Each structure stands twice: as structure tokens, then as C-alpha cells.
C-alpha positions as CSV (number, residue, x, y, z in Angstrom):
1,P,-25.9,66.9,-8.1
2,Q,-26.4,64.0,-5.8
3,R,-23.8,63.2,-3.2
4,Y,-22.6,59.7,-3.1
5,T,-21.4,58.4,0.1
6,A,-19.4,55.3,0.8
7,S,-21.4,52.3,1.9
8,P,-21.1,51.4,5.5
9,R,-18.4,48.9,6.2
10,L,-19.0,45.7,8.0
11,P,-17.1,45.2,11.1
12,C,-13.6,44.4,10.1
13,I,-12.0,41.0,10.8
14,P,-8.8,41.4,12.7
15,H,-5.6,40.9,10.7
16,Q,-4.4,38.0,12.9
17,L,-7.7,36.1,12.3
18,K,-7.4,36.6,8.6
19,C,-3.9,35.1,8.6
20,L,-5.1,32.2,10.7
21,L,-8.0,31.5,8.3
22,V,-5.6,31.6,5.3
23,V,-3.2,29.2,7.0
24,V,-6.1,26.8,8.0
25,V,-7.4,26.8,4.4
26,V,-4.0,26.1,3.0
27,V,-3.3,23.3,5.4
28,V,-6.7,21.6,4.7
29,V,-6.1,21.9,0.9
30,L,-2.6,20.3,1.4
31,V,-4.0,17.5,3.5
32,V,-6.7,16.7,0.9
33,V,-4.1,16.7,-1.9
34,I,-1.7,14.4,0.0
35,V,-4.5,12.0,0.9
36,A,-5.7,11.9,-2.7
37,F,-2.2,11.1,-3.9
38,L,-1.7,8.4,-1.3
39,L,-5.0,6.8,-2.2
40,L,-4.1,7.0,-5.9
41,G,-0.8,5.3,-5.2
42,L,-2.4,2.6,-3.2
43,H,-4.9,1.9,-6.0
44,I,-2.1,1.8,-8.6
45,T,0.0,-0.6,-6.5
46,E,-3.0,-2.9,-5.9
47,T,-3.9,-2.9,-9.6
48,H,-0.2,-3.7,-10.5
49,A,-0.1,-6.5,-8.0
50,E,-3.3,-7.9,-9.3
51,T,-2.0,-7.7,-12.9
52,V,1.2,-9.5,-11.9
53,L,-0.8,-12.2,-10.1
54,R,-3.1,-12.7,-13.1
55,M,-0.1,-13.0,-15.4
56,T,1.4,-15.5,-13.0
57,I,-1.7,-17.6,-12.8
58,H,-2.6,-17.4,-16.6
59,G,1.0,-17.6,-17.7
60,L,3.0,-14.9,-19.4
61,D,1.3,-15.6,-22.8
62,G,-2.1,-15.2,-21.2
63,E,-3.2,-18.7,-22.1
64,G,-4.2,-21.5,-19.8
65,T,-7.1,-22.1,-17.5
66,P,-7.9,-19.0,-15.4
67,Q,-7.5,-19.7,-11.7
68,H,-9.1,-17.7,-8.8
69,L,-7.0,-17.0,-5.8
70,S,-8.0,-15.8,-2.3
71,M,-5.3,-14.9,0.2
72,S,-5.5,-14.5,4.0
73,K,-2.6,-12.7,5.5
74,K,-3.9,-13.4,9.0
75,E,-4.0,-17.1,8.6
76,R,-1.1,-17.2,6.0
77,T,-3.1,-19.2,3.5
78,G,-3.7,-19.1,-0.3
79,T,-6.9,-20.7,-1.7
80,F,-7.2,-21.6,-5.3
81,A,-10.3,-22.9,-7.2
82,V,-9.1,-25.3,-9.9
83,R,-10.8,-27.6,-12.4
84,D,-11.5,-31.2,-11.5
85,G,-12.5,-32.9,-14.7
86,L,-14.8,-31.4,-17.3
87,N,-17.7,-29.9,-15.3
88,A,-16.4,-29.8,-11.7
89,T,-14.1,-27.7,-9.5
90,A,-11.9,-28.4,-6.6
91,V,-10.3,-26.2,-4.0
92,V,-6.6,-26.2,-3.2
93,V,-5.5,-24.5,0.1
94,Y,-1.8,-23.7,0.8
95,D,-1.4,-23.2,4.5
96,Y,2.0,-21.5,4.9
97,S,1.9,-21.4,8.7
98,K,1.3,-25.1,9.1
99,L,3.2,-26.1,5.9
100,L,0.2,-28.1,4.7
101,V,-1.6,-28.3,1.3
102,G,-5.2,-29.4,1.2
103,Y,-7.4,-30.5,-1.7
104,R,-11.2,-30.8,-1.7
105,S,-13.0,-31.9,-4.9
106,W,-16.7,-31.2,-5.0
107,R,-17.3,-34.4,-7.0
108,H,-15.9,-36.6,-4.2
109,R,-16.7,-36.9,-0.6
110,A,-13.2,-36.5,0.8
111,C,-10.4,-34.0,1.6
112,Y,-6.7,-34.8,1.1
113,I,-3.8,-33.1,2.8
114,T,-0.1,-33.3,2.5
115,R,2.9,-31.7,4.3
116,V,5.2,-29.6,2.2
117,D,8.7,-28.3,2.6
118,K,9.0,-24.6,3.4
119,D,11.9,-24.2,0.9
120,N,10.4,-26.3,-1.9
121,M,6.7,-25.4,-2.3
122,P,5.1,-27.5,-5.1
123,G,3.3,-25.6,-7.9
124,L,-0.4,-25.6,-8.3
125,D,-0.4,-28.0,-11.3
126,T,1.9,-30.5,-9.4
127,V,-0.3,-30.4,-6.3
128,T,-3.5,-30.8,-8.3
129,E,-2.1,-33.8,-10.2
130,T,-0.9,-35.4,-7.0
131,F,-4.2,-35.1,-5.2
132,Q,-6.2,-36.2,-8.2
133,H,-4.0,-39.3,-8.6
134,R,-4.4,-40.0,-4.8
135,Q,-8.2,-39.5,-5.2
136,D,-8.3,-42.1,-8.0
137,E,-6.2,-44.5,-5.8
138,M,-8.7,-44.1,-3.0
139,K,-11.6,-45.1,-5.2
140,G,-10.0,-48.6,-5.4
141,V,-9.2,-48.8,-1.7
142,G,-12.8,-48.1,-0.7
143,D,-13.7,-48.3,3.0
144,N,-10.2,-49.7,4.0
145,A,-8.7,-46.2,4.2
146,V,-8.5,-44.6,7.6
147,P,-9.4,-40.9,7.8
148,L,-7.4,-38.4,9.8
149,A,-8.6,-38.6,13.4
150,D,-7.0,-35.4,14.8
151,R,-8.1,-32.4,12.9
152,S,-6.4,-30.0,15.2
153,I,-3.3,-30.0,12.9
154,L,-5.5,-28.3,10.2
155,G,-5.8,-24.5,10.1
156,T,-9.2,-22.7,10.2
157,T,-9.5,-22.5,6.4
158,M,-8.9,-26.2,5.9
159,N,-11.1,-27.2,8.8
160,I,-14.0,-25.2,7.3
161,L,-13.3,-26.6,3.8
162,C,-13.2,-30.2,5.1
163,S,-15.7,-30.0,7.9
164,T,-18.3,-32.3,6.4
165,V,-16.1,-34.9,4.8
166,P,-13.3,-37.3,5.9
167,V,-9.7,-36.1,5.6
168,Y,-7.0,-38.4,4.3
169,W,-3.2,-38.0,4.0
170,A,-2.1,-37.9,0.3
């Protein structure tokens, strides 16, 4: 009969190194799982906030004109795209740091701004109606209206929005 011998063993890894390897693998797996849960939580929170914002803009019943909102935490502004008549849009900018609201219609060659009270911010519909009414008044005034001379009171967002047109107080 043939004699079977044990195969030669590879050099053994010391016991301490094995323990260290197991600990490192466990820690890496735990970190990956924790990061995955944090990212999942962040995604769920962002989705929820977006849903709440969409419900707020559309109304609870889901009807109404859809509005688009961009927010800048750095400048503390909110920018809405709203309808201005049948086939036109306008932009409304809420500047919370300077307590100004600006309106720029793409059909008209002017921007309108107004100061607002920190404790009583007007709604988007109210602001839009006010600015559109002021815009209609300005059509009758013509060249007699004096545009804002000092644009330094405007924030960056409103300065960019109104850079190519005159700015009037509403």
C-alpha cells in the first residue's frame, strides 16, 4: 500500500496577526455599514423635504401652477420662477438677509424691488400680484420714472438678475 503523507504546511501566520486582521476587517465592515445608513438617512431626509416643499408650492390638494424654487443658504435667498401672463415667466427673489423682494419679468425691460418686514413676509401670490400691478402702472408713467441709482443695496442674486435692466421701487 502507498503511504500518504501530510502536505507541507505554509508558514503559519502568528496568532496576534490573525486577531489583528479579524479586528481590522470587522471595523472596516462596520464603517461601511454606518456610512451606508447615514447616506440612506440623508437621502430620505432630502426626499421628504423636497416632497413637503412640493406640497407647499402646489398646495395640499396638488392643484395649482407648479413653481420652481432655488435656495441659496450662503446668500439667504429663495428664487422662484412664476408665470407672467400666458406665455411668459418672471423671477421672484426673496433676499432674507437684506429683507428685499425683487421681481423681473422677461416680457418687460425692468426689475422691481420692495422692502419687506422680517416678521411678516408676503406670500408668493401676493408679491407677484403687487409687482405685476406696479409693472402695469409703470407702463403709463413711461420715461418719467427714476430708476434706482445705488445698486449696492441689492444682493448678488438680485444684482445678477437685474444687471441689464433698470431697477425701480415697487
